[in-house]
C-alpha positions in Angstrom: 76.8 102.8 95.8 80.1 102.6 94.1 83.8 101.0 95.2 87.5 101.5 93.6 88.9 98.5 92.7 91.0 99.3 89.8 92.0 102.6 88.6 90.3 101.5 85.2 87.2 102.0 87.1 87.2 105.6 86.7 86.5 106.9 82.8 89.2 109.3 81.6 86.4 112.2 81.8 85.5 111.0 85.5 89.6 111.0 86.7 89.6 114.7 85.5 86.5 115.6 87.7 88.6 114.1 90.4 91.7 115.3 89.8 90.0 119.2 89.4 88.5 118.4 92.5 91.4 117.5 94.4 93.7 120.4 92.5 90.7 122.8 94.1 91.2 121.1 97.6 94.8 122.1 97.6 94.0 125.4 96.9 91.0 125.9 99.5 91.5 123.3 102.4 89.6 125.7 104.5 86.3 125.2 101.9 86.7 121.2 102.6 87.3 121.1 106.7 83.7 120.2 107.5 82.7 118.0 104.5 82.8 114.9 106.2 81.6 115.4 109.5 80.0 112.6 111.4 81.5 110.2 108.8 84.1 107.5 110.2 86.3 105.8 107.4 87.5 102.2 108.4 91.1 101.5 107.4 91.6 97.8 107.4 95.1 96.8 106.6 96.1 93.5 106.7 99.5 94.1 105.8 102.2 96.8 106.8 102.3 100.4 105.2 103.0 103.6 106.2 102.2 106.3 103.6 98.7 104.4 102.4 97.1 104.4 105.4 98.1 108.0 107.1 97.8 109.4 103.9 94.1 107.7 104.4 93.5 108.9 107.8 94.8 112.4 107.2 92.5 112.7 104.0 89.6 112.1 106.1 90.4 113.6 109.7 91.4 116.9 107.1 87.9 116.6 105.7 86.2 116.9 109.2 85.3 113.4 109.6 86.8 110.3 112.0 89.0 107.1 112.1 88.6 103.5 112.9 90.4 100.3 112.2 93.5 98.2 112.3 97.0 98.3 111.0 97.7 94.6 110.9 95.5 91.6 110.6 97.4 90.0 113.9 95.2 93.2 115.7 92.1 92.1 114.1 89.9 89.0 114.1 91.8 87.4 110.9 94.1 86.3 113.7 91.3 83.7 114.9 89.9 83.4 111.5 87.8 85.7 110.2 86.8 86.1 106.5 87.1 89.3 104.8 83.4 88.5 104.2 82.7 88.4 107.7 85.1 91.3 108.5 83.5 93.6 106.0 80.0 93.0 106.8 81.1 94.0 110.6 82.7 97.0 109.6 79.8 98.3 107.3 77.8 98.4 110.6 80.6 100.5 112.3 81.7 102.9 109.1 80.4 104.8 106.1 83.6 103.6 103.7 86.5 101.5 104.1 89.9 101.6 102.6 91.4 97.7 102.9 94.7 96.5 102.2 95.4 92.9 102.0 98.5 90.7 100.9 96.0 88.7 98.9 95.0 89.2 95.0 91.7 89.8 94.5 90.6 90.4 98.8 88.8 93.6 98.5 86.7 92.8 95.5 85.7 90.2 97.6 84.9 92.3 100.1 82.8 94.7 97.9 80.6 92.2 97.0 79.6 92.0 100.5 80.2 95.5 101.4 77.3 97.7 102.0 80.0 100.8 102.0 81.8 101.9 99.2 85.3 100.2 99.8 88.7 101.1 98.1 91.3 99.0 97.4 94.3 99.9 99.3 96.5 97.7 97.8 96.0 93.6 97.0 99.4 92.0 97.0 101.2 92.5 93.6 97.9 93.0 91.8 96.8 96.4 92.1 97.2 100.1 94.2 94.2 102.5 92.8 94.7 105.4 95.2 98.6 105.1 94.2 98.0 105.3 90.5 95.4 108.3 91.5 98.1 109.8 93.4 100.7 109.6 90.0 98.5 110.9 88.0 97.4 113.7 89.8 101.3 114.7 90.5 102.3 114.5 86.4 99.1 116.6 85.6 99.5 119.1 88.3 103.4 119.1 87.6 103.8 118.4 84.2 100.1 120.5 83.1 99.0 116.8 81.1 98.6 113.1 81.0 99.9 112.5 77.2 102.6 112.9 75.3 105.4 112.3 77.2 107.8 109.3 77.2 108.2 107.5 80.8 111.0 105.3 82.4 109.7 102.7 85.6 113.0 101.3 87.0 113.6 98.4 89.2 110.9 95.8 90.4 108.6 95.9 87.0 107.3 91.9 88.3 106.2 92.3 91.1 105.5 96.1 91.7 101.8 96.6 91.7 102.3 100.4 91.5 103.8 99.7 88.1 101.3 97.5 87.0 98.7 100.3 87.9 100.2 103.0 86.5 101.1 101.5 83.1 97.3 100.3 82.8 96.0 103.8 83.7 98.7 105.8 81.4 97.7 103.5 78.4 94.4 105.4 77.9 96.3 108.6 77.0 97.9 109.7 73.5 101.6 109.6 72.8 102.7 108.0 76.0 106.0 105.7 75.2 107.5 103.7 77.9 110.8 102.4 78.8 111.1 99.4 81.4 114.5 99.6 83.1 115.1 96.3 84.9 117.0 93.1 85.6 116.3 90.3 83.5 114.5 88.4 86.9 112.5 91.5 87.6 111.2 92.5 84.0 107.5 93.3 82.9 105.1 90.4 82.9 104.4 89.2 79.2 100.4 90.2 80.0 101.4 93.8 79.6 103.9 94.0 76.9 101.3 91.7 75.2 98.9 94.3 75.9 101.2 97.2 74.6 101.7 95.4 71.4 97.8 94.7 70.8 97.6 98.7 71.3 100.6 99.6 69.3 101.9 101.7 72.2 105.5 102.0 71.7 108.1 100.5 74.6 111.5 99.2 75.1 113.0 97.1 77.6 117.2 97.7 78.4 119.2 97.1 81.6 121.2 100.3 82.1 119.7 103.2 83.2 122.1 105.4 82.3 121.6 104.9 78.5 118.0 106.2 78.5 118.1 109.0 81.1 118.4 111.4 78.1 115.0 110.3 76.4 112.7 110.9 79.8 110.3 113.3 80.5 109.3 110.9 83.6 111.5 108.7 85.6 109.2 106.3 88.1 111.5 105.0 90.6 111.0 101.5 92.5 112.5 99.5 95.2 112.9 96.1 94.9 110.4 94.6 97.3 111.6 91.8 99.7 108.2 90.7 100.9 107.3 89.3 97.1 110.6 87.3 97.3 110.6 83.6 98.0 114.1 83.6 98.9 116.5 85.9 100.5 119.4 85.1 98.4 117.4 86.7 95.2 116.5 89.8 97.1 120.2 90.3 97.8 121.6 90.1 94.9 118.7 92.4 93.3 118.3 95.0 95.6 121.4 97.1 94.7 120.8 96.6 91.0 120.0 100.6 90.4 120.6 103.6 92.4 119.8 107.2 91.2 122.4 109.5 92.0 123.6 112.5 91.3 126.0 111.6 88.5 122.7 109.6 86.6 120.5 112.6 87.2 122.9 115.0 85.0 122.3 112.7 81.8 118.6 113.9 82.2 116.6 116.8 80.6 116.5 119.7 82.9 112.5 119.1 83.3 112.4 115.8 83.9 110.3 114.5 87.1 111.3 111.9 89.0 108.5 109.9 91.0 108.5 106.8 93.3 105.7 105.2 95.4 107.9 104.9 98.4 108.9 104.0 101.0 112.8 104.1 99.1 115.5 101.9 100.6 118.5 103.1 98.6 117.1 103.3 95.0 117.2 106.9 95.3 120.5 108.8 96.7 119.8 111.1 99.6 122.1 113.4 97.7 119.0 113.7 94.5 116.4 115.2 97.2 117.6 118.9 96.7 117.3 118.4 93.1 114.3 120.6 91.8 113.3 117.7 89.6 112.9 115.2 92.8 109.0 115.1 93.0 108.7 112.3 95.0 107.7 114.0 99.0 105.3 116.3 96.5 103.7 112.9 95.4 103.3 112.5 98.9 101.1 115.6 99.5 99.0 114.6 96.4 97.8 111.6 97.9 96.6 113.3 100.7 94.5 115.7 97.8 93.5 112.9 95.5 92.2 110.2 99.1 90.4 113.5 100.2 88.8 114.0 96.5 88.2 110.2 96.3 86.2 110.0 99.9 83.9 113.0 98.6 83.3 111.2 95.4 82.4 108.1 96.7 80.3 109.2 99.6 78.6 111.4 96.9 79.3 114.6 99.1 79.3 118.0 97.4 80.8 121.1 98.6 79.7 124.5 97.2 
């Protein structure tokens, strides 16, 4: 039995096998329509989510399986004080695989240690969001044709953004990647990330203005400033509109640059950018369904001929 807690739980070769499977699912949905017949996915979400939870549910339903679970801690026995360890041992009696989101870092890891079914980390606090990273990597590979030799700008909340931290840790395994971090000083990428890049001799820049580096980018990964990660409202209000990607800034970019965003967005990408062919964030959502379908099949050891 295998779990997914971190994007690095899969080797580079295993990731490419996963992505090949996801691309085959994209091209042949009917072939996989009954692959998980009789199987149940439990979605245990202790904090709000729209895209991730529904993406998991859509993935399992597309595979012919069924879904049980809860969408907030208040609708589970956590409201009565039940531990994560006890919850997963109970869920293991009902389901074949579990996707868990929790506000506390490490909670899915605790669950995996007690579970008798595969557990997928669907986001734990500001720590990791591995299935979003798999989505990001599949999107890049599918639209760019490779996962190496490019310059990626990561913009916005780089301090608290778990999607950013997960993506960086995954991309450092590929050759020829250069990172440009675009953020206000208060939301700069943590020192442990830049220390890791220095140790690996991976080039990076830290800048404040988005406009000055747009022409250099092959990919731009936008993120929202997350209100739920701030300790006070005043800091959030001051920083939430620091970066807004609009048509004027897009004119500075390469004709084949891609814009990604883990969503939800607030106003950091103007809706006028949605019609730009370089805007890939809604395609990214669809790739998220395909990669989660591939992940469910892989962790359940189900093959389709």
